[in-house]
C-alpha positions as CSV (number, residue, x, y, z in Angstrom):
1,M,-2.0,-18.5,-7.4
2,A,-3.6,-21.3,-5.5
3,K,-3.1,-21.1,-1.7
4,N,-0.8,-23.7,-0.2
5,N,2.0,-24.0,2.4
6,K,4.7,-23.2,-0.1
7,S,6.3,-19.7,-0.2
8,I,5.7,-17.5,-3.2
9,Y,9.3,-18.1,-4.2
10,E,8.7,-21.9,-4.3
11,Q,5.4,-21.5,-6.1
12,V,7.0,-19.4,-8.8
13,C,9.9,-21.8,-9.2
14,D,7.4,-24.7,-9.6
15,L,5.6,-22.9,-12.4
16,I,9.0,-22.1,-14.1
17,K,10.0,-25.8,-14.0
18,K,6.7,-26.9,-15.5
19,Q,7.6,-24.7,-18.5
20,K,10.8,-26.6,-18.9
21,L,12.8,-23.7,-17.7
22,L,15.4,-23.5,-14.9
23,P,14.8,-21.1,-12.1
24,M,18.1,-19.5,-10.9
25,P,18.2,-17.6,-7.6
26,V,19.8,-14.2,-7.8
27,Q,20.1,-11.0,-5.8
28,T,20.2,-7.4,-7.2
29,L,23.2,-5.5,-6.0
30,N,23.1,-2.4,-8.2
31,E,19.8,-1.7,-9.9
32,E,21.2,1.5,-11.6
33,A,23.7,-0.6,-13.5
34,E,21.0,-2.8,-15.0
35,S,19.3,-2.4,-18.4
36,T,15.8,-3.6,-17.6
37,R,12.6,-3.9,-19.6
38,Y,9.5,-4.3,-17.3
39,F,7.0,-6.9,-18.5
40,G,3.3,-5.7,-18.5
41,G,1.6,-9.1,-18.4
42,D,1.0,-11.8,-15.8
43,L,3.3,-14.7,-14.8
44,K,2.1,-17.2,-17.5
45,E,2.5,-14.5,-20.2
46,F,5.9,-13.7,-18.9
47,L,7.0,-17.4,-19.1
48,A,5.6,-17.6,-22.6
49,A,7.6,-14.5,-23.5
50,A,10.8,-16.0,-21.9
51,K,10.4,-19.1,-24.1
52,A,9.9,-17.0,-27.2
53,L,13.1,-15.1,-26.4
54,G,14.9,-18.4,-26.2
55,A,15.7,-18.3,-22.5
56,K,17.1,-21.4,-21.0
57,G,16.7,-20.2,-17.5
58,I,15.2,-17.4,-15.4
59,F,16.7,-15.5,-12.5
60,V,14.5,-15.5,-9.4
61,E,14.9,-13.1,-6.5
62,T,12.9,-13.1,-3.3
63,L,11.4,-9.7,-2.3
64,Y,10.7,-8.9,1.4
65,L,8.5,-6.3,3.1
66,E,10.7,-3.5,4.3
67,D,10.0,-1.1,7.2
68,D,10.5,2.0,5.0
69,E,7.5,1.0,3.0
70,F,5.3,2.2,5.9
71,Y,6.4,5.8,5.4
72,Y,5.5,8.3,2.7
73,D,8.0,8.6,-0.2
74,S,7.4,11.3,-2.8
75,G,10.2,9.8,-5.0
76,I,11.8,13.3,-5.3
77,D,15.3,13.7,-3.9
78,D,16.9,16.9,-2.7
79,E,18.5,17.8,-6.1
80,E,15.2,17.3,-7.9
81,Y,13.4,19.4,-5.3
82,L,15.8,22.3,-5.9
83,A,15.5,21.9,-9.6
84,M,11.7,22.0,-9.5
85,N,11.2,24.8,-7.0
86,G,14.4,26.9,-7.5
87,C,16.1,28.7,-4.7
88,G,16.9,32.2,-6.1
89,C,20.1,33.4,-7.6
90,N,21.9,34.8,-4.5
91,C,21.9,31.8,-2.2
92,G,25.4,30.6,-3.3
93,C,24.2,27.1,-4.2
94,G,25.3,27.3,-7.8
95,C,21.9,26.6,-9.2
96,C,22.3,29.2,-11.9
97,D,24.8,28.3,-14.6
98,C,25.4,31.8,-16.0
99,E,28.9,33.3,-15.4
100,C,27.5,36.3,-13.5
101,C,25.9,34.2,-10.8
102,K,28.4,31.5,-10.1
103,N,29.7,33.4,-7.2
104,G,26.2,33.3,-5.6
105,T,25.2,36.9,-6.5
106,C,23.6,38.2,-9.6
107,N,25.3,41.4,-11.0
108,C,23.2,41.7,-14.1
109,G,20.9,44.5,-12.8
110,E,17.6,45.2,-14.5
111,D,19.0,44.1,-17.9
112,C,19.5,40.5,-16.7
113,K,19.0,38.0,-19.6
114,C,19.8,34.8,-17.7
115,G,16.4,34.8,-15.8
116,C,17.9,35.3,-12.4
117,Q,15.8,38.4,-11.6
118,D,12.7,36.5,-12.7
119,K,13.6,33.7,-10.3
120,K,14.1,36.1,-7.5
121,S,10.8,37.9,-8.1
122,K,8.9,34.7,-8.2
123,K,10.5,33.5,-5.0
124,S,9.7,36.8,-3.3
125,K,6.1,36.6,-4.5
126,K,5.7,33.0,-3.2
127,K,7.1,34.1,0.1
128,D,4.6,37.0,0.3
129,D,1.8,34.6,-0.6
130,D,2.8,32.1,2.1
131,E,2.9,34.9,4.7
132,A,-0.6,36.1,3.6
133,D,-2.3,32.7,3.3
134,G,-0.3,30.5,5.6
135,I,2.4,28.0,4.8
136,W,1.6,25.8,1.9
137,L,3.2,22.3,2.0
138,E,4.4,20.3,-1.0
139,P,4.0,16.5,-1.0
140,E,7.8,16.1,-0.7
141,D,7.7,18.1,2.5
142,L,5.9,15.1,4.1
143,D,8.6,12.5,3.1
144,G,9.1,10.1,6.0
145,I,5.6,10.6,7.5
146,D,4.0,7.4,9.0
147,L,1.2,6.5,6.5
148,S,-0.7,4.5,9.2
149,L,-1.8,7.8,10.6
150,L,-3.9,8.2,7.4
151,R,-4.8,4.5,7.0
152,P,-4.6,2.8,10.4
153,E,-5.0,-0.6,8.7
154,I,-1.4,-0.3,7.4
155,A,-0.1,-0.8,11.0
156,K,-1.5,-4.3,11.0
157,Y,1.2,-5.3,8.5
158,S,4.1,-4.2,10.7
159,G,4.4,-7.8,12.0
160,R,5.2,-9.0,8.5
161,I,8.3,-6.8,8.1
162,G,11.1,-9.0,6.8
163,E,8.6,-11.6,5.5
164,A,8.8,-12.7,1.8
165,C,6.1,-10.8,-0.1
166,G,7.0,-11.5,-3.7
167,A,9.5,-12.6,-6.3
168,R,11.3,-10.7,-9.0
169,L,11.8,-12.8,-12.2
170,T,14.3,-11.8,-14.9
171,V,15.1,-13.2,-18.3
172,P,18.9,-12.8,-18.6
173,G,20.3,-11.0,-21.6
174,V,21.8,-7.7,-22.8
175,D,18.4,-6.1,-22.1
176,H,16.8,-7.9,-19.1
177,L,13.1,-8.7,-19.3
178,E,11.6,-8.4,-15.7
179,V,8.4,-8.9,-13.9
180,E,7.5,-8.9,-10.2
181,I,4.9,-11.2,-8.6
182,F,3.5,-10.5,-5.2
183,T,1.4,-12.3,-2.6
184,E,-2.3,-11.3,-2.1
185,W,-1.6,-9.8,1.4
186,Y,1.1,-7.6,0.0
187,D,-1.2,-6.4,-2.8
188,K,-3.7,-5.3,-0.2
189,F,-0.9,-3.6,1.8
190,A,0.3,-1.8,-1.3
191,E,-3.2,-0.6,-2.1
192,L,-3.5,1.0,1.4
193,V,-0.1,2.7,0.9
194,D,-1.2,4.1,-2.5
195,E,-4.4,5.4,-0.9
196,A,-2.6,7.2,1.9
197,S,0.0,8.5,-0.5
198,E,-2.7,9.9,-2.8
199,I,-4.3,11.7,0.1
200,I,-1.0,13.5,0.7
201,E,-0.5,14.4,-2.9
202,L,-4.0,15.8,-3.3
203,D,-3.9,18.1,-0.3
204,P,-0.7,18.0,1.8
205,N,-1.9,20.5,4.3
206,K,-5.1,18.7,5.1
207,A,-3.3,15.4,5.2
208,L,-0.8,16.8,7.8
209,A,-3.7,18.1,9.9
210,D,-5.5,14.8,9.7
211,M,-2.3,12.9,10.7
212,Q,-1.7,15.3,13.6
213,A,-5.2,14.7,14.9
214,A,-4.9,11.0,14.5
215,F,-1.5,11.0,16.4
216,Q,-3.1,13.1,19.2
217,A,-6.0,10.7,19.5
218,E,-3.7,7.8,19.6
219,E,-1.6,9.4,22.4
220,E,-4.8,10.1,24.4
221,A,-6.0,6.6,24.0
222,I,-2.7,5.2,25.3
223,K,-2.8,7.5,28.3
224,A,-6.4,6.5,29.0
225,A,-5.4,2.8,28.8
226,Q,-2.5,3.3,31.1
227,A,-4.7,5.1,33.6
228,K,-7.1,2.2,33.7
229,S,-4.3,-0.3,34.3
230,V,-3.1,1.5,37.4
231,K,-4.4,-0.1,40.6
232,K,-6.2,2.0,43.1
233,I,-4.3,2.7,46.3
234,A,-6.2,1.7,49.4
235,V,-7.5,4.6,51.4
236,H,-7.1,2.8,54.7
237,P,-4.0,0.8,55.7
238,P,-4.5,-3.0,56.1
239,K,-5.5,-4.2,59.5
240,A,-2.7,-5.4,61.8
241,K,-2.6,-9.1,62.5
242,A,-3.6,-10.1,66.0
243,K,-0.6,-11.1,68.1
244,A,-0.4,-14.7,69.0
245,K,-1.2,-15.5,72.7
246,K,1.7,-16.7,74.8
């Protein structure tokens, strides 16, 4: 899009109007309740698709930069984490569906057919490996970590939190056709976030070590700056003013 003084929302609405379509401001309240099809093309192609579908209007929602975007998110919630990694059969969490384990303890013995003993042995092996080689982190273990510790340039965008960074366009219907358009500055921000996230996913342990080193360096730099700003105290007291002659 050409650069001008209009917000991305206003620019998108202008383009929609030129296609003889009516932009309709909306706000998503429950994304899980929506049946959405995400469009893979650009804005002009999306508008052409909307016309082909017989749309008489398009929902337009402003998107804003949020503070949680500055922190790593693996996209895996607690339930998914337990399902992926398992937690044994005697922890009482109910992860095993077989009747013998629903009370939190496996009573199958060596002839267990539900896989509980396999889970337990794998967990014990992993624990032994961790103790021998040191703790190995998974990417989801670093959820909530400040990504600017890996890509300092990310911190420069903190002043834009709450600023409009894009627009979500939706063709109304039983199955919604949707596309998201973003500003150039947000695309650069998202690229940095992706780079930092990829570093974590490739080697979580190294990423954590790098972030700890960056945090320590930042703390030392702050202390050094504060020390320089402190005024030196005079070694000798100021000279007393001469008394006025009577």
